[in-house]
LUMLUMLO-480563 format. One record per residue: residue in one letter; x, y, z of N, C-alpha, C, O, CB in turn. Coordinates in steps of 0.1 Angstrom, whole numbers, plus 5000, padded with zeros to 4 digits. Glycine has a CB too. Example, Ala and Ser with C-alpha at 12.3 -4.5 7.8 and 13.67 -1.06 7.14 Angstrom:
<kedrens>
A513249435078512349555078513249675078514249675085511349555090 S512849785071513749895071512950005079513450115080514149945057 
</kedrens>
This chain:
<kedrens>
M203856433153204656263150205356283166205756393171206356243131 S205456193171206356173184207556163181208056103171206156063192 K208156233192209856223193210556133200210256123212210456333199 H211456043195211855943203213255963208214056033201211655813196 L213555923215215255933219215455773222214955703231215756043236 I216455733212216955603211218255583221219255643216217155563196 I218455523231219155513241219855343237219355233238218255543256 Y221255383232221555273224223055243234223855323238221755323206 N223055103235224255033243225054933231224654823227223654943258 P226154983229226554933216227354803219227654723210227355043206 I227754773231228354663235227354563243227754473250229654703244 A226154603242224954493246225254373237225754383226223154553244 G224954243243224954123240226354103237226654033227223954083229 K227154153243228754083236229054173225229754123216228853913229 G228554273223228954353209228054323199228254383189230254323203 H226954213199225954193189224954343185224354383174224954043196 A224954413198224154543194224554623184223854693177224054623205 A225954613184226454723178226554693162226654783154227754763184 K226554543159226254473143224754493141224554503128226554293142 V223954503146222454533142221954643144220754663142221554453148 A222854763149222354863149222254943135221555043135222854923158 P222854933124222554983111221354903105220854953096223654973101 L220954803109219754733103218354773112217254773108219954543102 I218854813125217454863131217255033127216055083129217554823148 E218155103124217955223124217255223108216255293105219355313128 T217755143099217155103085215555103083214755143075217654963082 R215455003097214054933099213155053105212055063101214054793110 L213655143113212855243118212455323110211255353108213255293127 K213655393102213055483089211955423083210955483086214055493078 E211955313075210855233065209655273074208855323068211055043063 L209355253088208455233098207755383100206655403105209255173110 G208555493095208355653099208655703111208455823114207055693098 V209255603120209755643131210855753133211955733128210155553136 E210355893141211256013141212055973152211355953162210756143143 Y213655963153214055953167215456003166215956023155213955793173 T216256033177217456063176218155933186217755873196217756223182 L219155903179220055783186221355843192222055913185220655653176 V221555833206222755823214222855703220221955633226222755923222 L224655683217224855563220225755593237226455693241225555473207 T225455483244225955513259227555463260228055373254224955423271 E228055563268229355543269229955483280230855413277229755653268 K229655473291229955413304228655353314227555373310230855533312 V228855303324228155243333227355353338227955423345228855173342 G225855383336224955433343224955583334224455693338225255433359 H225655563322225155683312224155673307223855773301225855703303 G223155543308221655533305220855603313219655633310221255413304 I221355623323220355673337220155853333219055913333221455633357 E221555903332221856033325220956073316220156163317222856023318 L221155983304220156013294218856053294218256153290219955933287 A218555933301216855913303216256013312215156063309216455763310 R216856043320216556173331216656303325215956403330217656193343 N217556313313217756453305216656463295216156563292219356463296 A216256333290215256363280213756383286212856403279215156243271 A213656373298212456423304212456553302211356603300212256383317 L213556643303213756803303213656823290213456943288215256863309 M213756753280214156793267212656783256212556813244215456693263 G212156743261210556723257210356593246209356583239210056873248 F211156503246211156393239209756313246209456333258212756313240 D209056233236207856173239207956023241207155953246206856193229 V209055983237209155823242210955833242211855893235208355673227 V211055743253212455693253212555543251211855453255213055743265 V213555543245213655343236214955323248215855403250214555323209 A214755193255216055163259216555033247215954913247215955113275 A217255063242218354973231219554873238220754903236219255103222 G219154763244220454713248219654593256218454583253221554813259 G220254533263219654423273219154493287218854613289220954303277 D219054383295218254423310219054533316218454603324218254273322 G220154543314221454623321220754783316220354863325223354573313 T220754803304220154913295218954983300218755093305219854863281 T217954873298216554893303216654953320216155063323215854723303 N217354873328217154903341217755073341217155153347218054793353 E218655083335219155223334218255353331218155453338220055213324 V217755323319216555403318215355393326214755503328216055393306 I215055283331213855303341214155383352213255423358213155183346 N215855413359216355473367216155623365215555703373217455433367 G216755643351216555773349215355833346215155953349217255813341 L214655773341212955813344212355853356211655953359211955713340 M212655743364211955753378212555863383211855933390212055623388 E213955903382214456023391213956133384213856233390216056033394 A213756143372212856253365211756303372211456413376212256213352 K210856153371209756153380209856223393209256333395209356023382 D210756173402210856223415211156343417210856403428211656173422 K211856413407211856583405210956663401211056783397212756633397 G209556593401208556653395208056663381207056723379208856733397 H208956603369208756613355207956473352207856383360210156623346 K207456493340206256413336207356323330208256383324205056503325 P207556163330208456133321207656063311206556013311209556043327 P208756083298208656003286208055893286208555823295209655973280 T206855813277206655683274207755583276208555603266206155673262 M208155503281209355393276209055273269208155193271210155333289 A209955283259210055153246211455073250212355103257210355243226 V211354953243212754883247212654823229211754803220212854723264 L214154813229214454733216215554623222216654653224215154843203 P215054513224215854413229217054363221216754293211215054303231 V218354393224219454373215220354323226221554343224220054523206 G220254273235220954223247221354053249221353973240220054273260 R221554023260221753863261220753793265220253693259222653823269 G220253863278218853823287217553843280216653753277218753913300 N217653953278216154023274215053993282213953983277215653993261 D215453983297214253913304212954013305211753973305214753873319 F213354133306212554253307211354273297210154293300213454363305 A211854263283211054233273210154153273208954173273211754203265 F210754023274209853903274208753893286207653843284210753783275 S209153933297208453943308206954063305205854033309209553993321 M207254163297206654243298205754273284205354383281207354343304 G205654163276205054153264205754193251205054163241203954223266 I206654243249207254273238208654183232209554143239207554403239 P208454163221208854063213210554083215211254193214208154083197 T211053973218212853933219213253983207214254063208213453763220 T212853963194213654003182213554123178212454163175213453923172 W214554213178214454343171213654373159213154483156215554373167 E213754273155212854333141211554343144210954433139212854223128 A210754233152209054243160208954373170208054443172208654093171 A210254363175210054503184210054633178209554723183211154523195 C210654633166210854763158209354833156209154953157211654723144 Q208254713151206954733145206054733158204854763156206554613135 V206354713173205454753180205954883188205254943196204954643187 L207254913185207555063186206655183177206355293181209255073181 A206355123166206155203156204555203160204055313161206655163141 D203655083164202155083167202155183176201255263176201354953172 A203255203187202955283199201855233208201355323213202755413195 N201455123210200455083221201055093236202155033238200054933217 S200755143243201255163258200355103268199155083267201255313261 M200955063277200255023290200955083305202155113305200254853290 P200055103315200755123329201755013331201654893328199655123341 L203055063338204154963343204355013357204455133360205854953333 D204354893365204654923378206154933380206754913369203954813387 I206654943387207954983388208454933405207854983415208055163384 G209254863406209954813423210954933427211155033420211154643423 I211254903437212454993441213254933457212554943468211755173443 S214354903456214954823466216154913473217154973468215554683459 R215754913486216954973492217754893503217154823511216555103498 G218954923503219854823511221354893511221455013509219854663502 E222654813514223554883518223954993508224055113510224654803521 Y224154933495224854983487223855083479224355153470225454863480 Y222455093481221255203478220355213487219355153487220555183466 P220855323498220155323508219055403505218055393511220955363519 D219255513493217755563489217355513477216655583470217755713487 G217755383474216755323465217355313455218155403453215555383462 R217255193447217555163432216355113424215755013429218855053433 Y215955153415214455123406215154993400216354973398213755263391 F213854893398214154803389212654753383211654773390215154683395 G212554703372211654673364210954513362209854483361212254713354 N211954463361211954293357211754243375210654203379213854213348 G213054253383212754183395214554173404215654193399211954023391 V214254143414215254133426215653983428214753903432214554183440 G216853943426217153813429218153833443218853923446217953733415 V217953733450218753703462219353583464218453503464218153733474 G220453543465220853423468221853353455222853403450219653343471 F221253243452221753153440221853193428222753163420221253053439 D220453293424220453343413221253463411221853463401219453373409 A221453563421222253653420224053623415224853673407222053703433 V224153543423225553443419225753373406226753373399225653323430 V224553323403224453283387224853413379225753403370222653233382 G224253553381223953643374225553703374226053753363222753733379 F226253703385227853763385228653673381229653733377228453793399 V228653553379229153453372228753473356229753513349228553333379 A227853463353227353483335227553623331227253643320225653453331 A228053713339228653843335229853863331230253943323228553913343 K230853753338232153703336232553633320233553633314232253603348 S231353563317231453443306231553513290230853603286230053333308 K232253453284232353493271231053433262230853453250233753443266 L230353373270228953273262228053403260228253503267227953113274 T227253403253225953483254224753403254224853283252225753593243 G223553473256222453453255222253343268222953333278222153403241 M220953263265220453133273221553043279221553003290219653033264 L222753013270223952923272224652963285224852903295224952913260 S225053133282226053193294224953133308225353033314226253403294 Y224253173309223353163322223153023325223252983336221853223321 L222852943315222852773320224052773328224152763340222752643307 V225252773318226452743321227152783334228052723341227052773310 A226452913336226953003350226152943362226352973374226653203350 A224952823359223852783373224852693373225552683383221952723372 L225152603363225852473369227352493376227652423385226052363356 K228052593372229252643376228652683396229152643406229752813362 T227752753397227452823408226952693415226852733427226552953406 M226552593415226052473423227252403431227252313440225452373412 Y228752503424229752403433230452523439231452503447230952283423 I230252663438231052753440229852833455230252863467231452843424 Y228852843450227552913461226852793467226152743458226253033451 F226852743476225952633480225252663496224052633497226952483479 K225952703505225352703518224552823518225052933518226352703530 A223052803520222152913521221952953533221752883543220952893516 P222153103532221953193545220353163552219453123545222053363540 M220253183562219153193569218453323571218753413579219453143580 V217553343563216753473563215553493569214953383572216553523552 E215153583571213753633578213053723563213653803556214153773597 I211853673561211153733550210053783554209153703559210853653539 T209753953555208853973562207754033549208354113542209354063574 L206354003545205654013536204454133541204454183553205253863533 D203354163531202254193543201454173551200754253557201754233542 T201554043551200653973558201353863568200553783574199653923548 E202753843569203253733574204953763573205253863566202653603566 T205753683579206953673582207453503579206853413584206853733597 I208253483574208853363566210453373571211253453568208653373547 T210553253581212153243583212653103581212353003588212553293598 V213553103570214052983562215153013557215553123553213152933551 S215852903558217252863552216752883535215952803529217752663557 A217052973530216652993515218152983507219253043510215853163512 L217752893498218752903488219053013478220153033472218552813482 M217653073477217153173468215953223471215053153475217153133454 V215853353469214953433469214653523454215453613451215253523481 S213853493449213353553438212453663438211353603438213053483432 I212153813436211253903441210853963428211654043423211854003451 M209753943422209453963405208454043404207454043412209053823396 N208554133392207654233388207354153377206154133375208154393385 G208354073366208254033356207953873358207453853368209254073348 R208253763349208153653350209153563349209053453354207553623344 R210453623340212053513338213053603342212953723341212553453321 M214053553347215353593347216353503341216153383343215653633360 G217353523336218253453337218553413318219553353313217753333348 G217453463312217453423298216553323297215953313286218653383292 S216253243307215253083305214653073312213553013309215652953305 F214853113331214553073338212753153347212553263352215953063343 M212153053345210853133349210253133363209553043368209653083341 M210753243369211253243384209353273389208853203398212753403390 A208453373382207153363385206553353374206253463369206653453392 P206053233367205453233353203853283354203153293344205453083346 D203353313368202053363366201953503369200853553372200953303373 S203053573371203053743376202353783363202453733352204853833379 V201653883368200753943357201254073355201254123366199353953360 M201654173346202254323341200854383347199754333346202554353322 G201254513355200354583364199454563373198654643374199954633360 D199454453379198754413391199054463405198254453414198854263390 G200154513407200354593419200854523428200954573439199254653425 L201454403425201954313436203354223429203554203417200554203441 L204154183440205354123436205053963438204753923448206654183445 D205253893427205453763428206853723437208053773437205453703413 L206453643444208253583452208453433451207353373451208553613473 C209253373450209653243444211053213457212253233456210153263423 I210353173466211353133478211752973479210952883483210453183493 V212852953475213452803473214552753488215752793489214652813454 S213952673498214452643505215952573502216052523491213652593511 E217152553513218152463511217852333505216852273508218752433522 V218852293495218552143491219552073488220352153484217752113480 S219951963488221151913484221551923469220651963461221051793488 R223051883465223051893452222351833438222151883427223851883453 G222051693445221351613439220051633434219551573425221451523444 K219451713442218051773439218251913432217251953427217151793453 L219251993432219252093425219352113413219052223408219852163428 L219752003405219752013391218451983383217952043374220751943386 P217951873390216251873382215552013386214752073378214951723389 L215852053398215052153401215152283392214152343389215252183414 I216452323389216852393378216052383365215852473357218152353375 G215652243363215052223346213852223352213052173344215552073335 K213352253364211752273366211452433366210352493364211352213382 F212752493368212752653368212552683349211652763345214652733375 M213252623344213352613329211952623324211552703316214052473325 K211352513330209752523325208652593332207452623329209152383325 G209252623341207952723350207352653358206352703364206852793344 S207852503360206852423368207352393382206952283387206552283360 Q208252473389208852423403207752453415207852423427210452513406 A206552533410205652563421205052403429204452393440204152663413 D205452323422204852203428205952113434205552003439204052133418 D207252153434208152123443208252143456208352263458208952153439 P208352053467208452083480209252173488209152193500208652013485 A210152243478211452293482211152453480211952533485212852243472 V209952483472209552603465208152643473207352553477209352573448 R208052783475207352833479206952993472207953073471207752823491 M205853013467205053083458204253183469203653133477204152973449 V204353343467203653393476203553513468204553523461204153373489 R202753633468202453743467202753863476202153843487201353733465 S203453983476202754083480203354203477204154183468202554083492 S203254333482203754483474204754503485205354613483202554633471 H205054453495206454533504207254373504206754263502205954623524 V208154393507209254273510210654313518211554383513209754213494 T210754263529211854283536212954153539212654083549211254353548 V213954123533214854033534215654073541216354163536215353983525 T215954013554217354013563217753893565217153793568217354073575 A219153903563220053783571220153743583220953803590221253783571 V219653673587219553633602220853553603221153573614218153543608 K221753473597222853433595223253403579222553363569222953333604 G224653433580225253453566224853593558224353683564224753333556 T225253603545224853743543224153733529223853623524226353853542 L223953843523223053843510223653893498223854013496221753923512 P223953813491224353823473223353893465222753813459224353653464 A222853993463221454063454221654103440222654153436220854193461 H220754073435221054193418219354253417218354193422221554053396 G219354353412217954403408218354423393219354493390217154553416 D217454343384217154333366218854333365219454433361216054503355 G219454213368220954203366222054273370223154243368221154203356 E221654373376222654483380223254483399222354503408221754643375 T224354463402224254433417223954533424224254653423225354383423 L223054463434222754563446223454523459223254593469221254573448 C224254433460224854383469225454223470224754123467224054423478 E226854213474227254103474227354043486227653923486228154093466 E227254133499227554073510226654143518227154183529228854063514 G225354183515224454243522223854183537224254083542223454253512 H223154263541222454213556220954243554220154193562223054293571 Q220354323545218754353544218854453534219554543532217854423559 L217654393528216954443516215654483518214954393523216954343505 R214954613517213554653516213354693505213854793500213154743524 I212354583499211854613484210354633481209554553486212154493476 E209954753473208654773476208054803459208754863451208454903489 L206954763457206554803441205454913443204654933452205754663431 L205854993431204755133432204055113418204655113408205755313431 P202755103419201855093409201755203398201355313400200655083414 Q202255143388201655213375202355363374201755473375199855223375 Q203555333373204655463376205055543363205355663362206155403384 L205055433351205655463340204655423328203755353331206955393339 Q204655473313203555393305204855333296205955383294202255483294 L204455213293205355123281204855083273203755033274206055013282 I205655103260205055023248205254903245206254853241205455073239 T204054823247204154703243203154653235202554733228204254623253 L202654483235201954443225200554473231200454453243202454303220 K199454503222198354553225197754423233197854313228197654623213 K197054443242196454383251194854333244194054263251196554473264 
</kedrens>
């Protein structure tokens, strides 16, 4: 029987995770899942726990929390792999606020259904991205995506909100319309071309969704070896609100301010202005000047719904 280490963030979802923890443990026992559960105690603790799990013989490491917890587990497993250790299979129990990674990778976003997927143990190869910049010159791994510009600031604002779920990001987006508007001039270098544009937002996606409801890359395919980019040119405030609505539907590709492209390598350089950026919701930089992003094919195994 597989041994599972559940890395559980009790403060995920503004404390929702702590409330449902006993229910999750009961359900996993009913499903016959053998596990050890460890609570995270501070920022970065999930990285340490996941890294050590590769040395302790665990077969599966479960990120139980939100996208931040998932990101830490990915970084811990990849650090172990970089040091020559075989990483355990990864799984996710989504009990956070946005749960965008789970949604993007075909994992149910309710803990009840996710417990069943964990017990079924069907896995697929997972591409992993790495971003290098001022804060992380040696690189920070990500699973879902990197946001540069408007959506990064939305995430910063939402993190300070008392609201939860999709509502926190929607309110943050409306606030950000007024506190972050002047788009930086950026140079975006891809595999086959270079784009220079005054960009309100550049989303560099391995997954499909960010912010709990915004479909940044609705056509992204898990494990295809390519990053899906959504580049939004500077627009007036009057056009921004309807554009936000299109992102919620995933229909933004037909907007004249939006360009969708694919690439395995991306470098974003601020020609004028600076780059606020996040990876999986974790701050990469607040006023950066360059990010170098690469997608690494099939780095981990991820338990997800059977295709």
